[in-house]
N, C-alpha and C positions, 0 to 999 in steps of 0.2 A: 544597518538597513532599516528603513521605516516599515511598519507592519503592512501597510497597503502595497508597498513595493515588493515585499516578500510574497504576498498573496499573488500579485501579478506575475512575479518571476518564477514561481514554483513550477517545476516540470516533473514529469514521470521519466526518469533518466534511464537510458538503455546503452547506447553506443559510446557514451562520452567518458566512462569511468577510466581512471588511470591508476587506481589502487585504493587501499583502505584508508579510512580517516585516522587522524591521530587519536590516541587514547583520551586526551583532554577534550577534543571536540566531540568525541562520541559520548563522553560523560555529560557534557553540557546539553546535547540534544536529548539524551535519555532523561535527564533531570527535567527538561521542558516537557517531555511526554508525561512524566510522573506528576506534573502539576496540572494535568488536564482535569476538568470537572468530571465527576462520576456520580451516578445515581446512589443516593444514600451514603456518599463518601466511601463507597465500597472498594474503589481502586482495583477493579477486577482484572487488570492487565498482567500479563506474564511476558518477560523478555528473555530470549535465548540468543546469544551471539554464536555464529558459526563461522569459523575461520579455517578449519581443517581442509586442505585442498581436495582430498579424496571425497569428503562429504559434500563439498561444493560441487564437484563434478558429478556425483551421484544425483544430486538434486537437479543440476543442469540437464542431465540426460533424461530424467523423468519429465521435466518441463518440455524438452524437445519432442518427446513422444506425444505429449498432450497437444503440442502445437500441431503435430501431424493429424491428430484426431480432428481438431477444429478445421484444419485446411481441407480435409476430406469432406467435411460437411458443406463446403463451398463449391463442390464439384459441379453443381447445377447452375452456378453463377460465375462464368469465367472472368468477367470484369472484376468482381469482388475478390475472386481468388487471386488474380494478378496483383491487385492492390495489397492484399494481405501478404503475399510472398515477399514484398519489399519492406515489411515492418518487422523490426527486431523486437522480440517480446521479453527479453531478459538480458541482464548484465551480470549474471551470478558469479562467474569466475573472474571476470574483469574487475569487479568491485573489490573482491578479496574479502569481503565481510557480508555475511547474511545476518539479518536481524529478524528472528521469528517472533511474532507477536501473537500471544494466545489470550483467550478469554476464560477465566476461572470464576465460575459463579459462586464459589464457596468462600471467597475471601472475607465476606462480612456476615457469614452465617446464612440461615434460611430466611430470616425476616429482614429484608433489605428495605429501608425506607424509600418508598417511591417505585418499587419494582413489583408490588403485589398485583397491579392491574395490567402492566405491560412488561412481560418477561424480557423482552428484547432490549430494555433500557440498559442492561448490563453490557450487551454487545455494542450498543451505541456508544457507551462510555469508552470502550476500547478504541473505537474509531476516532473519537475525539483525541485520545492520546496519540494516535498515529498522525492526525492532522497537526497537533502541536509539534511533534517530532519533525514532521516534514517542513513546516515553516521555519523552525529553528535551524534545521540543516540548510535550508535555502539562505538564511541570514549568515550562516557560517561559510557559505560558498561551497557546500557539499551537494552531491547529487543523491537522490533517493529514487529507486525504481520499485514499484509495487508489483510483484510477480503473482499472477492469479491463474496461470496455467498449471494447476496441480490438483491432485486428489487429496482431500483433507487427511484421510487415513494414512497416506504415504508420508506426508509431512509430519504428522503426529508421531509416527513410528521413527522417523529419521532423527527427531530431537528428543524422543523419550517422553512425550506428553502422556500423563495418565488419562484414563478414559474420560474424566469429567472436564478436562481442559480442551477447549476447541481451538484449533489453529485459525487465526484470522488473516494473517498476512506473512509473506516472506518479503522483507524489504532489503533490497540491495542498497548499501550505504557506503559512499566513498568519495574520494577526491575525483574531480572531473576536469577535463580540458576546458569545457565551457558549458553553459546552459543554452540549449537551443532557443532561438527567438520565438519559434512557432512550435507548439506541441506536435509530436511525431504523427499522431493520428490525423491531425489536421494537415500537416505538411505532406503526408503521403496520400491524402484524399480519402481516408476512411470515413471521417465524420468531422463536421465543423461545429464550432461553438454556436449555440442558438442565443438569441437575445433574451434578456430577462423578461419574464412574464409574471405579472402579479394580478390576482383576482381579488376583488374587494367583497368581503362578507361571505361570499359563496362561490364555489367553483363554477356554478352555473352562470355567474355574472360574467359579462365580457371583460377581458383584461383591461386594467386601468391604463389610461394614456393611449 
């Protein structure tokens, strides 16, 4: 698959999982993640694979509870609440593999080249690794679903992260029946993709074109 095709085909997968990826495919996508650029070559990512069915169910139940918290916040907007009720927010058990990605700011010591002025560049580096993994998985024909309905302290405890490692993502990674042609949030009417907007020289300038 060409790079631009993978970018266009990438989806946040939920309902399409049929089971975990092969060990070989998982290794390839993790290697792609590990080749991501990082501030000061710090490589601050941490990966934990979760396959234990009981642990998967525990996390699924936590996510379901947080889904209800968000649903309750929509009580004053029945239309939005109805739209959200149709959206599946996770495929944790169906995928059969959870990949927890964390940020460890200590991997390159205290003096990280390029991080002295913007502390979050380390966190940005982890996000770049996730994007690499996602595109590689798309090229492999795998699905990836980024689950964000969780409390960080719950996930950190679930996978045994020490206090200095911050959970960034739970990724469901697995074989899929198909990738949807239209992203779920767009298909269900939650939000549509906006056109590209570029300002020249200053944000105050009118968008180019």
